[in-house]
C-alpha positions as protocol buffer text, in pm:
chain_id: "A"
residue {
  index: 1
  type: UNK
  ca { x: -3827 y: -8823 z: 4481 }
}
residue {
  index: 2
  type: UNK
  ca { x: -3745 y: -8612 z: 4175 }
}
residue {
  index: 3
  type: UNK
  ca { x: -3690 y: -8240 z: 4213 }
}
residue {
  index: 4
  type: UNK
  ca { x: -3966 y: -8030 z: 4058 }
}
residue {
  index: 5
  type: UNK
  ca { x: -3817 y: -7801 z: 3794 }
}
residue {
  index: 6
  type: UNK
  ca { x: -3985 y: -7468 z: 3732 }
}
residue {
  index: 7
  type: UNK
  ca { x: -4214 y: -7441 z: 3433 }
}
residue {
  index: 8
  type: UNK
  ca { x: -4078 y: -7176 z: 3199 }
}
residue {
  index: 9
  type: UNK
  ca { x: -4259 y: -6962 z: 2943 }
}
residue {
  index: 10
  type: UNK
  ca { x: -4160 y: -6985 z: 2578 }
}
residue {
  index: 11
  type: UNK
  ca { x: -4174 y: -6613 z: 2506 }
}
residue {
  index: 12
  type: UNK
  ca { x: -4024 y: -6306 z: 2661 }
}
residue {
  index: 13
  type: UNK
  ca { x: -4271 y: -6027 z: 2741 }
}
residue {
  index: 14
  type: UNK
  ca { x: -4204 y: -5655 z: 2721 }
}
residue {
  index: 15
  type: UNK
  ca { x: -4248 y: -5629 z: 3099 }
}
residue {
  index: 16
  type: UNK
  ca { x: -3954 y: -5873 z: 3141 }
}
residue {
  index: 17
  type: UNK
  ca { x: -3714 y: -5631 z: 2977 }
}
residue {
  index: 18
  type: UNK
  ca { x: -3648 y: -5383 z: 3260 }
}
residue {
  index: 19
  type: UNK
  ca { x: -3531 y: -5660 z: 3495 }
}
residue {
  index: 20
  type: UNK
  ca { x: -3329 y: -5824 z: 3218 }
}
residue {
  index: 21
  type: UNK
  ca { x: -3149 y: -5502 z: 3130 }
}
residue {
  index: 22
  type: UNK
  ca { x: -3098 y: -5414 z: 3495 }
}
residue {
  index: 23
  type: UNK
  ca { x: -2926 y: -5748 z: 3557 }
}
residue {
  index: 24
  type: UNK
  ca { x: -2711 y: -5709 z: 3248 }
}
residue {
  index: 25
  type: UNK
  ca { x: -2610 y: -5357 z: 3344 }
}
residue {
  index: 26
  type: UNK
  ca { x: -2528 y: -5451 z: 3704 }
}
residue {
  index: 27
  type: UNK
  ca { x: -2321 y: -5751 z: 3595 }
}
residue {
  index: 28
  type: UNK
  ca { x: -2123 y: -5547 z: 3343 }
}
residue {
  index: 29
  type: UNK
  ca { x: -2076 y: -5268 z: 3596 }
}
residue {
  index: 30
  type: UNK
  ca { x: -1934 y: -5514 z: 3849 }
}
residue {
  index: 31
  type: UNK
  ca { x: -1705 y: -5664 z: 3585 }
}
residue {
  index: 32
  type: UNK
  ca { x: -1588 y: -5318 z: 3478 }
}
residue {
  index: 33
  type: UNK
  ca { x: -1522 y: -5201 z: 3832 }
}
residue {
  index: 34
  type: UNK
  ca { x: -1306 y: -5506 z: 3900 }
}
residue {
  index: 35
  type: UNK
  ca { x: -1111 y: -5450 z: 3578 }
}
residue {
  index: 36
  type: UNK
  ca { x: -1062 y: -5082 z: 3655 }
}
residue {
  index: 37
  type: UNK
  ca { x: -933 y: -5146 z: 4005 }
}
residue {
  index: 38
  type: UNK
  ca { x: -628 y: -5305 z: 3843 }
}
residue {
  index: 39
  type: UNK
  ca { x: -551 y: -4978 z: 3658 }
}
residue {
  index: 40
  type: UNK
  ca { x: -626 y: -4693 z: 3904 }
}
residue {
  index: 41
  type: UNK
  ca { x: -406 y: -4439 z: 3724 }
}
residue {
  index: 42
  type: UNK
  ca { x: -667 y: -4386 z: 3455 }
}
residue {
  index: 43
  type: UNK
  ca { x: -954 y: -4274 z: 3679 }
}
residue {
  index: 44
  type: UNK
  ca { x: -1070 y: -3994 z: 3447 }
}
residue {
  index: 45
  type: UNK
  ca { x: -1086 y: -4229 z: 3147 }
}
residue {
  index: 46
  type: UNK
  ca { x: -1267 y: -4488 z: 3356 }
}
residue {
  index: 47
  type: UNK
  ca { x: -1521 y: -4230 z: 3473 }
}
residue {
  index: 48
  type: UNK
  ca { x: -1599 y: -4129 z: 3115 }
}
residue {
  index: 49
  type: UNK
  ca { x: -1632 y: -4486 z: 2993 }
}
residue {
  index: 50
  type: UNK
  ca { x: -1856 y: -4572 z: 3288 }
}
residue {
  index: 51
  type: UNK
  ca { x: -2079 y: -4272 z: 3218 }
}
residue {
  index: 52
  type: UNK
  ca { x: -2118 y: -4368 z: 2852 }
}
residue {
  index: 53
  type: UNK
  ca { x: -2199 y: -4730 z: 2934 }
}
residue {
  index: 54
  type: UNK
  ca { x: -2451 y: -4627 z: 3200 }
}
residue {
  index: 55
  type: UNK
  ca { x: -2626 y: -4413 z: 2940 }
}
residue {
  index: 56
  type: UNK
  ca { x: -2596 y: -4688 z: 2680 }
}
residue {
  index: 57
  type: UNK
  ca { x: -2765 y: -4948 z: 2900 }
}
residue {
  index: 58
  type: UNK
  ca { x: -3033 y: -4701 z: 3010 }
}
residue {
  index: 59
  type: UNK
  ca { x: -3115 y: -4616 z: 2650 }
}
residue {
  index: 60
  type: UNK
  ca { x: -3100 y: -4982 z: 2551 }
}
residue {
  index: 61
  type: UNK
  ca { x: -3372 y: -5053 z: 2806 }
}
residue {
  index: 62
  type: UNK
  ca { x: -3583 y: -4741 z: 2755 }
}
residue {
  index: 63
  type: UNK
  ca { x: -3523 y: -4605 z: 2404 }
}
residue {
  index: 64
  type: UNK
  ca { x: -3335 y: -4862 z: 2197 }
}
residue {
  index: 65
  type: UNK
  ca { x: -3430 y: -4688 z: 1873 }
}
residue {
  index: 66
  type: UNK
  ca { x: -3180 y: -4416 z: 1969 }
}
residue {
  index: 67
  type: UNK
  ca { x: -2897 y: -4669 z: 1943 }
}
residue {
  index: 68
  type: UNK
  ca { x: -2924 y: -4760 z: 1576 }
}
residue {
  index: 69
  type: UNK
  ca { x: -2618 y: -4552 z: 1486 }
}
residue {
  index: 70
  type: UNK
  ca { x: -2806 y: -4332 z: 1240 }
}
residue {
  index: 71
  type: UNK
  ca { x: -2760 y: -3959 z: 1192 }
}
residue {
  index: 72
  type: UNK
  ca { x: -3122 y: -3912 z: 1304 }
}
residue {
  index: 73
  type: UNK
  ca { x: -3050 y: -4094 z: 1630 }
}
residue {
  index: 74
  type: UNK
  ca { x: -2741 y: -3881 z: 1684 }
}
residue {
  index: 75
  type: UNK
  ca { x: -2954 y: -3569 z: 1636 }
}
residue {
  index: 76
  type: UNK
  ca { x: -3218 y: -3706 z: 1875 }
}
residue {
  index: 77
  type: UNK
  ca { x: -2948 y: -3768 z: 2138 }
}
residue {
  index: 78
  type: UNK
  ca { x: -2835 y: -3408 z: 2095 }
}
residue {
  index: 79
  type: UNK
  ca { x: -3198 y: -3289 z: 2123 }
}
residue {
  index: 80
  type: UNK
  ca { x: -3218 y: -3476 z: 2456 }
}
residue {
  index: 81
  type: UNK
  ca { x: -2949 y: -3240 z: 2582 }
}
residue {
  index: 82
  type: UNK
  ca { x: -2638 y: -3454 z: 2537 }
}
residue {
  index: 83
  type: UNK
  ca { x: -2324 y: -3278 z: 2423 }
}
residue {
  index: 84
  type: UNK
  ca { x: -2186 y: -3360 z: 2081 }
}
residue {
  index: 85
  type: UNK
  ca { x: -1903 y: -3558 z: 2244 }
}
residue {
  index: 86
  type: UNK
  ca { x: -2144 y: -3765 z: 2457 }
}
residue {
  index: 87
  type: UNK
  ca { x: -2383 y: -3829 z: 2168 }
}
residue {
  index: 88
  type: UNK
  ca { x: -2085 y: -3931 z: 1955 }
}
residue {
  index: 89
  type: UNK
  ca { x: -1959 y: -4169 z: 2226 }
}
residue {
  index: 90
  type: UNK
  ca { x: -2303 y: -4335 z: 2245 }
}
residue {
  index: 91
  type: UNK
  ca { x: -2313 y: -4369 z: 1866 }
}
residue {
  index: 92
  type: UNK
  ca { x: -1971 y: -4536 z: 1874 }
}
residue {
  index: 93
  type: UNK
  ca { x: -2086 y: -4778 z: 2146 }
}
residue {
  index: 94
  type: UNK
  ca { x: -2401 y: -4854 z: 1944 }
}
residue {
  index: 95
  type: UNK
  ca { x: -2189 y: -4934 z: 1636 }
}
residue {
  index: 96
  type: UNK
  ca { x: -1946 y: -5148 z: 1838 }
}
residue {
  index: 97
  type: UNK
  ca { x: -2220 y: -5350 z: 2005 }
}
residue {
  index: 98
  type: UNK
  ca { x: -2422 y: -5396 z: 1691 }
}
residue {
  index: 99
  type: UNK
  ca { x: -2192 y: -5688 z: 1607 }
}
residue {
  index: 100
  type: UNK
  ca { x: -2045 y: -5761 z: 1949 }
}
residue {
  index: 101
  type: UNK
  ca { x: -2314 y: -5770 z: 2219 }
}
residue {
  index: 102
  type: UNK
  ca { x: -2212 y: -5606 z: 2547 }
}
residue {
  index: 103
  type: UNK
  ca { x: -2340 y: -5905 z: 2746 }
}
residue {
  index: 104
  type: UNK
  ca { x: -2257 y: -6273 z: 2695 }
}
residue {
  index: 105
  type: UNK
  ca { x: -2538 y: -6487 z: 2552 }
}
residue {
  index: 106
  type: UNK
  ca { x: -2473 y: -6737 z: 2833 }
}
residue {
  index: 107
  type: UNK
  ca { x: -2548 y: -6469 z: 3093 }
}
residue {
  index: 108
  type: UNK
  ca { x: -2859 y: -6365 z: 2905 }
}
residue {
  index: 109
  type: UNK
  ca { x: -2980 y: -6726 z: 2894 }
}
residue {
  index: 110
  type: UNK
  ca { x: -2933 y: -6755 z: 3271 }
}
residue {
  index: 111
  type: UNK
  ca { x: -3115 y: -6427 z: 3327 }
}
residue {
  index: 112
  type: UNK
  ca { x: -3403 y: -6536 z: 3105 }
}
residue {
  index: 113
  type: UNK
  ca { x: -3442 y: -6857 z: 3307 }
}
residue {
  index: 114
  type: UNK
  ca { x: -3444 y: -6655 z: 3630 }
}
residue {
  index: 115
  type: UNK
  ca { x: -3729 y: -6449 z: 3482 }
}
residue {
  index: 116
  type: UNK
  ca { x: -3920 y: -6767 z: 3398 }
}
residue {
  index: 117
  type: UNK
  ca { x: -3845 y: -6771 z: 3023 }
}
residue {
  index: 118
  type: UNK
  ca { x: -3691 y: -7071 z: 2848 }
}
residue {
  index: 119
  type: UNK
  ca { x: -3412 y: -6962 z: 2612 }
}
residue {
  index: 120
  type: UNK
  ca { x: -3465 y: -7131 z: 2277 }
}
residue {
  index: 121
  type: UNK
  ca { x: -3257 y: -7178 z: 1967 }
}
residue {
  index: 122
  type: UNK
  ca { x: -3511 y: -7018 z: 1732 }
}
residue {
  index: 123
  type: UNK
  ca { x: -3300 y: -6703 z: 1717 }
}
residue {
  index: 124
  type: UNK
  ca { x: -2929 y: -6721 z: 1637 }
}
residue {
  index: 125
  type: UNK
  ca { x: -2834 y: -6586 z: 1978 }
}
residue {
  index: 126
  type: UNK
  ca { x: -2984 y: -6486 z: 2309 }
}
residue {
  index: 127
  type: UNK
  ca { x: -2907 y: -6126 z: 2219 }
}
residue {
  index: 128
  type: UNK
  ca { x: -3142 y: -6163 z: 1923 }
}
residue {
  index: 129
  type: UNK
  ca { x: -3417 y: -6245 z: 2172 }
}
residue {
  index: 130
  type: UNK
  ca { x: -3351 y: -5928 z: 2360 }
}
residue {
  index: 131
  type: UNK
  ca { x: -3331 y: -5727 z: 2039 }
}
residue {
  index: 132
  type: UNK
  ca { x: -3665 y: -5868 z: 1928 }
}
residue {
  index: 133
  type: UNK
  ca { x: -3807 y: -5804 z: 2271 }
}
residue {
  index: 134
  type: UNK
  ca { x: -3684 y: -5448 z: 2297 }
}
residue {
  index: 135
  type: UNK
  ca { x: -3827 y: -5364 z: 1956 }
}
residue {
  index: 136
  type: UNK
  ca { x: -4151 y: -5529 z: 2063 }
}
residue {
  index: 137
  type: UNK
  ca { x: -4163 y: -5326 z: 2382 }
}
residue {
  index: 138
  type: UNK
  ca { x: -4195 y: -5014 z: 2172 }
}
residue {
  index: 139
  type: UNK
  ca { x: -4408 y: -5150 z: 1891 }
}
residue {
  index: 140
  type: UNK
  ca { x: -4675 y: -5301 z: 2113 }
}
residue {
  index: 141
  type: UNK
  ca { x: -4612 y: -5671 z: 2057 }
}
residue {
  index: 142
  type: UNK
  ca { x: -4349 y: -5933 z: 2011 }
}
residue {
  index: 143
  type: UNK
  ca { x: -4227 y: -5926 z: 1655 }
}
residue {
  index: 144
  type: UNK
  ca { x: -4013 y: -6239 z: 1675 }
}
residue {
  index: 145
  type: UNK
  ca { x: -4097 y: -6602 z: 1742 }
}
residue {
  index: 146
  type: UNK
  ca { x: -3898 y: -6644 z: 2061 }
}
């Protein structure tokens, strides 16, 4: 008898995003912890980097518009109570990951399948899907043909 494969949806929904970002954050956190164990003499640097990435992933899931690298976003981060140094660090991360996603597209594809969504090739990368989805989560609908 043939194994029944799950039927997957074609589109990501805004309510899929929290689980998707949580998985991405946890995977990157695990990867980072393992890398940092090999260099324990830089604990203060590691702590700062970890703090900035935790904030980055939280904002990516909840308020992605604050990670566009603009002066207005920087000012909004400051208005949220972040110090200038912390807001600057988040702006730097946003600029870095604008062209180099913080999570591999292969991992994102696996996570999408686990959520019941079939990754497609209609966007140039799986990260595009998430970008479209995160914008959609805040605009009220999916703005990209996933």
